[in-house]
N, C-alpha and C positions, 0 to 999 in steps of 0.2 A: 169318232167325233164327240159323241155324248160323254164317253169316259174322259176325254181330254178336257171338255168343258166343265165337267164335274170337278176335275182336279184343279183347274184354274179358278172355278167358283169357290171351292173350299179354301184355296190360297188367298183369294181376295177377301174372303169373309173374315180373315184374321186381322184386317186393317183397322186401325184406330187413329183418331186425331189427337195431337198433343198441343198444349198451350205454349205459345211462343215465348211468353215472359217467364212463367214459373216452371215450365217444362213438365207440367202435370197432365195426365190424360183427360181429354174432354168427354163429358157425358153425352151419349147419343140419345135423341128423343125416340119415343116409341114408334113413330112412323117416319117414313122418308119424306113426307110432305113438308117438314120443317126446312128442308133444303130447297123446296120448290121443284122437286123431281117427281116423276111418275114412273115407278118401277114395275107397274102391272102390265104395261103394254109390251108386246113382243115386237122387236124390230124386224123389218123385212130382210129377207136374205140378201137382197140386192144392195141394201144400205150398209151391211156389215163390211168393213174394209177387206176382210179376208175372203169373202164369198164373191169374187169377181168372175167366176167362170160362166155366168149367164143365169137368167131367171129360170127357175124350175130345174136346174141341173142337179143331178144327184151328187151328194157329197162323196168325194173320193179321198183316197189316202193322201194325196198331195194337198188337197184342200184342207184336210185336218191338220197336216203339218204347217200349212200356211197360216191357218187361224191361230194355231199355237204360237207361231212366230209373231203374228200381229199382237196377240195378247202380251207377249213378253216385251215387245217394243213399246206397247202402250203403258205397260207397268214401268219400264225403265225410263220412258219419256218424262215421267213425273220425278224430277230430281229430288223431290222431298219425300218420296215414298220409300218405306223400308218394310219389308215383310218380315214379321217376327212371329214367334209362337205366341199363343194367347197369354195374356198377363205379363208380357215382357215389353220393355221400352228401350228404344235406341237413342242414346245421347250423343253419338258420334257423327250424326248426319250433318253435313254442312248446309242443308236447306233450311227454309223458314219454318217448316212443320214436318211432323212424321205421322203417318197413317197407321193406326193400330185397330185391333178389335174385329168384331164380326159385323157384317152388314145383313146378315140373314141367309139362312140356308135355302130359302125358297126362291131367291132371285135367279134369273136366267142370265145368260151371257150378255144379251142385249141390254137388260136392265142394269147390269154392272157397268157396261160401257156407257150408258146414258148417265148413270150416277157419277161416274168418274169425270165425264165431260162437264157435267153440271158443277161438280166441285171445283174443277179448274176454271170454269167461267166465273164462279163466285170469287175465287182467290185472285183472279186476274182483273176483276172489276174494281170500282171505286167504293163499293159499299163496305167492304171489309178488307183491310190490308193484310192482317195476320190473324190467325185463329187465336182467341183468348178464352180462358176459363171465366166463370162468372165472377169470382173474386178479383181477378186481375182487371176484368172489364169495369167493375165498380170502382176500383182504385184509379183506373185511367179516367173514368168519368169525373171523379172528384178532382183530379188534377186539372182536367179541362175546365171544370166549373171555377176553380180558383183562378186560373189564367183568364177566364172570361170576366170574372169580377174585377180583376186588376185592370184588364183592358177597358172595361166600362168606366172604372174610376179615372183612368187616364183620359178617356174621352170627355168625361164631365169636366175635368180640370182644364183640358184644352179649350172646351166650350166656354168656360167661365173666363179664361184668359182672353179669348177672342172678343167676348162681350165687353170685358173691361177695356180692351184696347179700342174697340169701336166707340166707347163712351168717353174716352179721354179727349181733351182739347189738344190743340197744336203745341201750345206752350208746355203742357204736361208731358207730351210725347218727347219734345226736345229735352226737357229736364230728365226724363227717364233715359233718353238716349245718352245724355251726358253722364248720368250716373252709370249707365251700362259701360260706356267707354272707360270711365274711371275704374269701375270694377274690373274691366278687362285689363287695364293697365296695372291695377293692383295684382290681378292674377298673374300677369306676365312677370311683374316684379317678384312676386312670391315664388313663381316657378324658377326665376333666375336665382333667387336666394336659396331655393331648395336645391338647385343644381350646385350652387357654391357649397351649400351644406354637405351635399353628397361628396363633392370633391374634397372638402375638409375632412369628412368622415373617412374617405379613402386614405387621405394623407395621414389622418390620425391612426387609422388601422396599420398603415406602413410603419409609422413612428412607434406604435405600440409593439409591433413585432420586433422592430429594432431594439426597443427598450427591453422587451422580454429576453432577446438574445444577449443584450448587454448585461441584464440582470443575471442570466444564467452564467455568463462569463465571470461576472463579479462574484457570484456564489462559489464558482469553482476556485477562483483566486482566494476567496475567503477561507474555503476549506484547505487550500494549499497553505495559506498563511497560518492557519491553526496547526496543521501538521508541522510546518517549519518552527512555529512557536514551541510546540511540545518537544521537538528535537533540540531546539536551543535550550529549553529548560532542563532537559536531560543532560545536555553537555554542561550547562551551568552547574548542575548538582555534582556532576563528576569533577569539574574543575574546582568546585568548593571543597570536595573531599580531598582532591590532590593538594589544594592549598593548605587545608588543615593538616594533612600529613606532612607537607613541606615545612609548615610552621613548627610542628612537633619535632621534626628532624633538626630544624634550625635551633630550636630551644635546647634539644639534647646536645647538638654540636657546640652551642655557646656554653653550655654547662661543662662539657668536656674540655673546651678551650680554657675556660676560667680555671678548671681544676688543673689543666696542664700548665697554665701560667703560674699557678701557685706551686707547681711541682718542680723540684730541683732535678734536672736531668742527670747531673753527676751523682747526686745522692741516690737517685733511683737506679742508676746503672752500676754504681760502685758502693757497696756497703762494707764499711770497715768497722770492726769491733775487736774487743780483746776477751779472751777466755783464759783466765789464769796467766801463766807466763807466755802464752802464745797469742799472736796477733792473727786475725782472720779477715780475709778479703773475699767477698762473695762466696762465703761458706767453705773456702779453702784455707787451711792452716799454713802459715808461712813460718817455718821453723820446726824444731823437734825438741822433745824433752824426754828424759829417761822414764818418767812416770806416765807418759801419754803415748799410746801407739800411733805411729806415723809411717808415711811411705814417701819415697822420692817422687813418685808420680803426682801426689797431691801437692808437694812443695813446688814442683815444676809448673803445675797449673796455676798456683798462687803467684809465682813469678810472672807468668804470662799475663794475668789480670793486672798486676802491678805495672808492667811495661806498657800495657794499653792505657792505663790511667795516666801515666807520665806523658805519653805521647798526646793524649787528649788535652791535658792541661797546657802543654807547650803550644798546641795548635790554637787554643783559646786565646792565649796571650800573644800569639804571633811569633813564637820563638823558633828559630832554626838552630838545631844542635850543631856544635862544632866537635870535631874529632871523631864522633861516633853517630851512627844512625840506628834508631830503635826499629826493630822488626818484631812486633808482638804476633806470635803464632801459636797461641794456646800453651800447651805444655812443652812446646819446642821453640820458644822464643829465643831471639839472639840479638846481638849488637854487631854491627859491621863497621870497621874502621873506614873513615873518610880519606885517610892518607894512604892506606895500603889496602887495596881491594882483596888481597889474599887473606887478610886477618878477619876472622869471624869468631866472635866470642859467644858461646852458648850460655843461656840463662836456665839451663836444665841439666839434670844429671840422672843417669840411669845405671851407674856402676855400684850402687849400694854404699857400704861404709867407706869404700875407697874414694868416694866423692869428697870426703873431708880433706883429702890431700890432692884434689884435682886443681892444678894451677890455672887452667883455662876457665874453670867455673869461678874461681876467685877473681881472676882478671875481669871477667864479665860483670861481677857484682861491683867491683871497684869502678869500672867504666860506667855502670848504672848510676853510682853515687856522683860521678862527674857530671852526668846529664842532669841529675837532680839538683846539683849545685848551680848549674846554669839557669835552671828554672827559678830557683830561689832568688838569684841575683836579678833576674828580669822582673819577678813579682815584687821585689822590694822597691822597685822604681815606680810602681803604680800608685794610684790614689784610690782608696787607702792602700798602704803598703802591706805586704804579707810579712808576718812575723812568725817564723817557725819556732816551736818550743825547744827543739833539740838541734844542736850544731852538727855541721858536716865537715869532716876533714878528709878531703879527697886524696891528698898525697899519702896519708897513712892508712886510708881506708877505714876510718873510725867514725862512729856516731857518739857524740858527747852528750852527757846529761848534766847541765849546769847546776841544777839543784843539788845533786849528789856528788858532783865533781868526779864523775866516773866517765870512762871512755870504753866503748865496746867495738871490737874489730868486726868488720863485715866479712873478713876472710874466714875460711874454714880450716886453713893450715895453721898449725900450732895454736889452735883455739879449742875451747870446749863447746859442747852443744848448748849449754845454758847461756854463755856469753854471746855466742853467735845468734841465738834465738832472740836475746835481749836487743842486740843491734838491729835486727829485722823489725822488732816490735817498735823501737824508737823511730825507725824509718817510716813505717806505716802510720804512726801517730802524726808525723809531719805531713803526710799525704792527707790525713783526715782534716787537719787544719787548712791545708791547701784547698780542699773541696769546699769548705765553708767560705774561704776568701773568694774563690771563683764565683760562687753563687751570689755573693754580695756585690762583687765588682762587675760581673757580667750576667745580670739577671735574664736578659733576653736571649743569651746564648745557651 
């Protein structure tokens, strides 16, 4: 039992008090009389809760365990007690205060019991609600003094008001009552106005939110408008570039059109010139001369260009040939009889020197003169009339030179190369005059 009491006494000796406000440890006075407790007297064995076995009974092993249990229950019954080691503080206790520190190693179990009971009596009484340290107690006192002064000031004000009311006359009281009612009415009116103002403020807040939403929408639309504007400006620049390019192309086309209007299509398509005794059409020599090298393929090509020229002139004046139809096919051109489909007269020759005695080739050249004579007759009827410098005699197949009084046969049979070439030269000269006349008579064609 003594060992158990010593253990419990050493355990209880580590108890300290903590300030409820600042949670700091409370300083213990040098003697236990500050608590109004007497720790020097030994309690009777019969008064200790755990010694109920009878007076003068010797302590037994069960009594020791019972006393130990009673001490534990006593310690646990204080919900605010926490046993800690020395110099440690418990901040997790849900109670109003925490017991720390030493109470003295000389105390007995009965003194510890009386001290504990006294502490609970003080804490449960009206003198002290919570343990406080000196600093917190001073602060509490200052706050209470301030509240006391304010209460005393209110009491004095109320006293003066009562004295003033008691000294007023009946008329003054009625006047004050009227003023009070007016003030109350004014207060009610102001409260109503305040309520209206609050409602207006709420409506204004709602309107402000709507205005902000509308502003955000307008800002988004403005940003979209700016993007659309930039896109339109880009398209405008592209269209301007395309317009400038189109204007340049138009100017070029107008220039080319003006140049083409000034250009003679017949003169551009058919170029006729003379080179010594030979006449040349589109760089092909029509005729032959002993002093100039020549070939029948070149003469056949020249005849093809000449046939194409005559057909183009006839189409320009709207002439339909009689008796023969021209078929210009390059160096294999020919004339076909309109009365006999089996008759086809070639305007080309591939048999070398024997072509000078080729009757079909001669007949084709005479038929060509017939077509040329028809064109001359149609052109002489126009305004202005065409006047060819050299005459044509279709029946004899001759080209006449009125200035020299000479006639040259278009046939190769019984003819010389020089005279045949001269007849071809006179014929091409008539065509050169015909080109000039068509350009003057039909400028748009």
